[in-house]
C-alpha positions in Angstrom: 22.3 -7.7 -4.1 20.2 -10.3 -2.4 17.4 -7.8 -1.7 17.4 -6.5 -5.3 17.4 -10.1 -6.7 14.5 -11.2 -4.5 12.5 -8.1 -5.2 13.0 -8.5 -9.0 12.2 -12.2 -9.0 9.0 -11.8 -7.0 7.8 -9.0 -9.3 8.7 -11.0 -12.4 7.0 -14.1 -11.0 3.8 -12.1 -10.3 3.7 -10.8 -13.9 4.1 -14.3 -15.3 1.8 -16.1 -12.9 -1.0 -13.7 -13.3 -1.2 -13.7 -17.0 -4.5 -11.7 -15.1 0.7 2.4 -3.2 0.2 6.3 1.9 4.0 6.4 1.7 5.7 6.2 5.0 8.8 4.5 6.3 6.8 2.4 8.7 5.5 0.1 6.0 2.2 1.5 4.9 3.1 1.9 1.2 2.1 -1.7 0.6 -1.6 -0.6 1.1 -1.3 1.0 -2.3 -1.4 -2.4 -4.1 -3.5 -5.5 -3.7 -6.8 -3.6 -4.3 -8.2 -5.6 -7.2 -11.7 -4.5 -6.2 -10.8 -1.0 -7.5 -9.4 -2.0 -10.9 -11.6 -0.3 -13.6 -13.8 -2.4 -15.9 -15.8 0.2 -17.8 -16.8 3.9 -18.1 -18.1 5.8 -15.1 -17.0 6.4 -11.6 -16.3 4.6 -8.3 -16.3 6.4 -4.9 -14.7 4.5 -2.1 -13.8 4.6 1.6 -10.7 2.7 2.8 -9.6 1.8 6.3 -6.1 0.3 7.0 -4.7 -0.6 10.4 -1.1 -1.1 11.2 0.2 -1.8 14.7 4.0 -2.1 14.9 5.1 -3.6 18.2 7.9 -6.0 17.4 11.5 -4.9 17.0 13.2 -6.5 14.0 16.8 -6.4 12.6 17.8 -8.0 9.4 15.7 -11.1 8.9 14.8 -11.9 12.5 13.3 -10.4 15.6 15.7 -8.5 17.9 15.6 -7.4 21.5 13.3 -4.5 22.2 16.1 -2.8 24.1 18.0 -2.3 20.8 15.3 0.2 19.6 14.2 3.3 21.4 10.9 3.2 19.5 8.4 0.8 21.2 5.1 1.2 19.3 3.8 2.9 16.1 0.1 2.4 15.8 -1.7 3.9 12.8 -5.3 4.1 11.6 -5.5 5.2 8.0 -8.8 6.6 6.6 -8.9 7.3 2.9 -11.7 8.8 0.8 -11.2 8.3 -2.9 -12.8 8.8 -6.3 -11.9 7.0 -9.5 -13.6 8.1 -12.8 -13.2 6.7 -16.3 -14.2 9.3 -19.0 -14.2 6.5 -21.6 -12.6 3.1 -22.0 -9.2 4.7 -22.4 -8.7 7.6 -20.0 -9.6 8.3 -16.4 -8.3 9.8 -13.2 -8.2 9.0 -9.5 -7.8 11.1 -6.3 -7.2 9.9 -2.8 -7.5 12.0 0.3 -6.1 10.2 3.4 -6.4 11.0 7.1 -4.2 9.3 9.6 -4.5 8.9 13.4 -1.1 7.8 14.8 0.2 6.8 18.2 4.0 6.9 18.7 5.7 5.5 21.8 9.4 6.0 22.2 12.1 6.1 24.8 14.1 9.2 25.5 16.7 9.4 28.3 15.3 6.3 29.9 11.7 7.6 30.0 8.9 6.5 27.8 6.9 9.1 25.9 3.5 8.6 24.1 2.7 11.0 21.4 -0.4 11.3 19.1 -0.9 13.1 15.8 -4.1 13.1 13.8 -4.1 15.0 10.5 -4.6 15.0 6.8 -2.1 12.8 5.0 -0.4 13.2 1.6 -3.0 13.6 -1.2 -2.6 11.6 -4.4 -3.8 12.7 -7.8 -3.3 10.3 -10.7 -4.2 9.9 -14.4 -5.1 6.5 -15.8 -4.8 4.9 -19.3 -6.5 1.6 -20.0 -6.7 1.7 -23.8 -4.3 -1.2 -24.5 -7.3 -3.6 -25.1 -11.1 -3.4 -25.4 -11.6 -5.3 -22.1 -9.4 -2.8 -20.1 -7.4 -5.7 -18.8 -4.2 -3.7 -18.7 -3.7 -0.2 -17.4 -1.1 2.4 -16.4 -1.4 5.1 -13.8 0.8 8.2 -13.3 0.7 11.2 -11.1 1.9 13.0 -8.0 1.7 12.7 -4.2 1.5 16.2 -2.7 3.1 17.3 0.6 -0.2 17.9 2.4 0.5 15.7 5.4 1.9 16.9 8.7 5.7 16.5 9.0 6.4 19.2 11.5 5.3 17.7 14.8 8.5 17.9 17.0 7.6 14.7 18.9 7.8 12.6 15.7 10.9 11.7 13.7 10.7 12.4 9.9 10.3 8.7 9.1 7.4 8.3 11.6 5.5 11.6 10.7 2.2 11.4 8.9 3.5 13.3 5.9 6.9 13.1 4.1 7.1 16.8 3.3 8.0 15.9 -0.3 6.3 15.9 -3.6 6.6 12.4 -5.1 6.3 10.9 -8.5 3.8 8.0 -8.7 3.8 5.3 -11.4 1.7 2.2 -11.6 0.7 -0.7 -13.8 -1.8 -3.5 -13.6 -2.9 -6.5 -15.7 -5.7 -9.0 -15.2 -7.0 -12.0 -17.1 -9.1 -15.1 -16.9 -7.2 -18.2 -15.7 -9.5 -21.0 -16.9 -11.9 -21.8 -19.7 -15.1 -21.2 -17.8 -13.9 -17.9 -16.4 -14.4 -18.9 -12.8 -10.9 -17.8 -11.8 -9.3 -14.5 -12.5 -5.6 -13.5 -11.9 -4.2 -10.1 -11.5 -0.9 -8.2 -10.9 -0.2 -4.7 -9.8 2.9 -2.7 -9.2 3.3 0.8 -7.8 6.5 2.9 -7.8 6.9 6.0 -5.5 9.9 8.4 -5.8 10.4 11.7 -4.1 11.3 14.4 -6.6 13.6 16.3 -4.3 14.7 16.5 -0.7 12.8 18.8 1.6 13.9 20.2 5.0 16.8 17.7 5.2 14.8 14.6 4.4 14.1 12.5 1.4 12.1 9.3 1.8 13.6 6.2 0.1 12.3 5.1 -3.3 9.7 2.4 -2.9 8.3 -0.4 -5.1 5.2 -2.3 -4.0 3.8 -5.1 -6.1 1.0 -7.7 -5.8 0.0 -10.8 -7.6 -3.1 -12.8 -6.8 -6.2 -14.7 -8.0 -9.9 -14.7 -7.0 -12.8 -17.0 -7.6 -15.9 -15.8 -9.4 -17.8 -16.3 -6.1 -20.7 -17.9 -4.4 -24.2 -16.5 -5.2 -26.5 -15.4 -2.4 -30.0 -14.4 -3.4 -30.5 -12.4 -6.6 -27.6 -9.9 -6.5 -25.1 -10.8 -3.8 -21.8 -12.6 -4.6 -19.0 -13.5 -2.2 -15.6 -14.2 -3.7 -12.4 -15.4 -2.0 -9.1 -13.6 -2.9 -5.6 -14.7 -2.3 -2.6 -12.5 -2.9 1.2 -12.2 -2.4 2.5 -8.7 -1.7 6.1 -7.5 -2.0 7.4 -4.2 -0.7 10.9 -3.0 -1.4 12.0 0.4 0.0 15.4 2.0 -0.1 17.0 3.9 2.8 15.9 7.5 3.6 18.5 10.2 3.0 19.2 13.7 4.3 20.5 15.2 7.5 17.1 14.6 9.2 16.8 11.0 8.0 17.7 7.9 9.9 19.8 6.3 7.2 20.9 3.3 9.3 17.4 2.2 10.4 15.2 2.8 7.3 14.6 0.7 4.2 13.3 -2.9 4.0 12.2 -5.8 1.9 9.0 -7.5 2.8 6.9 -10.4 1.4 3.3 -10.9 2.7 0.4 -13.2 2.1 -3.0 -11.5 2.0 -6.1 -13.7 2.1 -9.3 -11.8 1.7 -13.0 -11.7 0.7 -15.0 -9.5 -1.6 -18.7 -9.0 -1.3 -20.4 -7.9 -4.5 -23.9 -6.3 -4.1 -24.1 -4.9 -7.6 -23.1 -1.2 -7.4 -21.8 -1.7 -3.8 -18.6 -3.7 -3.1 -17.1 -4.6 0.3 -13.5 -5.9 0.3 -11.5 -7.0 3.3 -8.1 -8.8 3.8 -5.5 -9.5 6.4 -1.9 -9.2 5.5 0.6 -11.6 7.1 4.4 -11.3 6.8 6.2 -14.3 5.3 9.7 -12.7 5.0 11.2 -9.5 6.3 14.6 -8.0 5.8 15.1 -4.6 7.5 18.0 -2.3 7.9 19.2 -1.5 11.4 16.4 -1.9 14.0 12.8 -1.2 13.0 9.4 -1.9 14.4 7.2 -4.4 12.4 3.6 -5.5 12.7 2.7 -9.2 13.1 -0.3 -8.5 10.8 -2.1 -5.6 9.1 -5.7 -5.1 7.9 -7.5 -3.5 4.9 -11.2 -2.7 4.4 -12.7 -1.0 1.4 -16.3 0.0 0.8 -17.0 1.2 -2.8 -19.9 2.4 -4.8 -20.0 2.5 -8.6 -22.0 5.0 -10.6 
């Protein structure tokens, strides 16, 4: 009940305050939100490359750190590379596709001996439609689509919750809203939410349903030369994931509630944008024993055409 109440309150606060989702049990679903740089603002397309880094080294249980000996898993280090395309046919309808590639190191203990295993492969591809016709300025939008089971989930050295792919087809739903916060339009606020739900169990595993949300604001920026603008961004991210289920799931040690702060910068060079942030945990409540990261990173390079 506490987890549900906190998650709902944070999401509601983000919707009110703004009045501007790589699904895996290790916590990368939050990378799906907090990407205000990719919110559509007109017809045409945006191609982008995204890099996310997550290095889970600390054992956590409940709301506090726990002894490393309580968890056989010692390290999950992931490099996420995503190529994406977003295209708006007009000011109402568009689509997006994201093709991820993941490089993961998994260190775990088995029978008293440590083993280090690596897997590098295509992740789960996302294909989504977009509707932004609620207002002329495209300030509010919906997204809807599917995550396909293209990622590797069969490596015998990886548990199902640490595999690159889930093996399931998932329903994806999203919403965003943004608006100016002051009269001279120097501050803009935004909110995003993304819901991820597996349609069915596959091979004895079904990942937990996940809600990721973000609320933040950014300054119009400082001008450099004729075309360059540098804008600071500050966001709060919340990620709420239920336990995995199925005979091949670790029901006891999956599922979490996390709140993170994400300060960042966006460099606007006209058609080219560069966005970077660092995401720092403020609150974490995990089931059982799970590895968490003291920080995580996001970098996006995009080109509009």
